[in-house]
C-alpha positions as CSV (number, residue, x, y, z in Angstrom):
1,X,15.1,17.3,4.9
2,X,15.4,14.0,2.9
3,X,12.4,12.6,1.2
4,X,12.6,8.9,2.2
5,X,9.8,7.9,-0.2
6,X,12.0,8.8,-3.2
7,X,14.9,6.5,-2.2
8,X,15.7,3.8,-4.7
9,X,15.2,1.0,-2.1
10,X,11.7,2.1,-1.1
11,X,9.1,0.2,-3.2
12,X,6.4,2.1,-5.0
13,X,3.4,3.1,-2.7
14,X,0.1,4.3,-4.1
15,X,-3.4,4.9,-2.8
16,X,-5.8,2.4,-4.2
17,X,-9.0,3.7,-5.8
18,X,-12.3,2.5,-4.3
19,X,-13.5,0.6,-7.3
20,X,-10.1,-1.2,-7.6
21,X,-10.2,-1.9,-3.9
22,X,-13.6,-3.6,-4.1
23,X,-12.2,-5.9,-6.8
24,X,-9.2,-6.8,-4.7
25,X,-11.3,-7.5,-1.6
26,X,-13.7,-9.7,-3.6
27,X,-10.8,-11.6,-5.2
28,X,-9.3,-12.5,-1.8
29,X,-12.8,-12.7,-0.1
30,X,-11.7,-10.4,2.8
31,X,-12.7,-7.2,4.4
32,X,-10.7,-4.0,4.5
33,X,-9.9,-4.6,8.1
34,X,-8.4,-8.0,7.4
35,X,-5.5,-6.4,5.5
36,X,-2.1,-5.9,7.2
37,X,-1.7,-2.4,8.6
38,X,0.7,0.5,7.9
39,X,0.9,3.6,10.2
40,X,0.0,7.0,8.7
41,X,3.3,8.3,10.0
42,X,5.3,5.9,7.8
43,X,7.6,8.1,5.7
44,X,7.1,6.0,2.5
45,X,3.4,6.8,2.3
46,X,2.2,9.2,-0.3
47,X,1.2,12.6,1.1
48,X,-2.4,12.1,0.1
49,X,-2.8,8.9,2.0
50,X,-5.4,9.2,4.9
51,X,-6.4,6.9,7.7
52,X,-8.7,4.2,6.2
53,X,-7.1,4.2,2.8
54,X,-5.6,1.1,1.3
55,X,-2.1,1.4,-0.1
56,X,-0.8,-0.7,-3.0
57,X,2.9,-1.5,-2.6
58,X,4.8,-2.9,-5.6
59,X,8.1,-4.5,-4.7
60,X,10.8,-6.1,-6.8
61,X,11.0,-9.8,-6.5
62,X,13.6,-12.4,-7.6
63,X,11.0,-15.0,-8.2
64,X,8.0,-13.2,-9.7
65,X,9.7,-10.0,-11.0
66,X,7.2,-7.9,-9.0
67,X,5.2,-8.6,-5.8
68,X,2.1,-6.6,-5.0
69,X,0.9,-6.2,-1.4
70,X,-1.8,-4.1,0.2
71,X,-1.9,-2.3,3.5
72,X,-4.6,-0.5,5.4
73,X,-3.5,3.0,6.7
74,X,-4.1,3.3,10.5
75,X,-3.4,6.0,13.1
């Protein structure tokens, strides 16, 4: 079976540590539940991602070199 998460077009996905998550939430003045969602069944997610985790996604960008977005893992 093919591992989709290793494909060159899939951006880097990583589970955010709790202390880093608190800094991000404070910076944007939001709650965890205000983040956009990503399903646990998404093949790009790391194997260790669990429901309730926040995923950091780093994408290539033409204008800013890299764009960082965050997603809350849901069922």
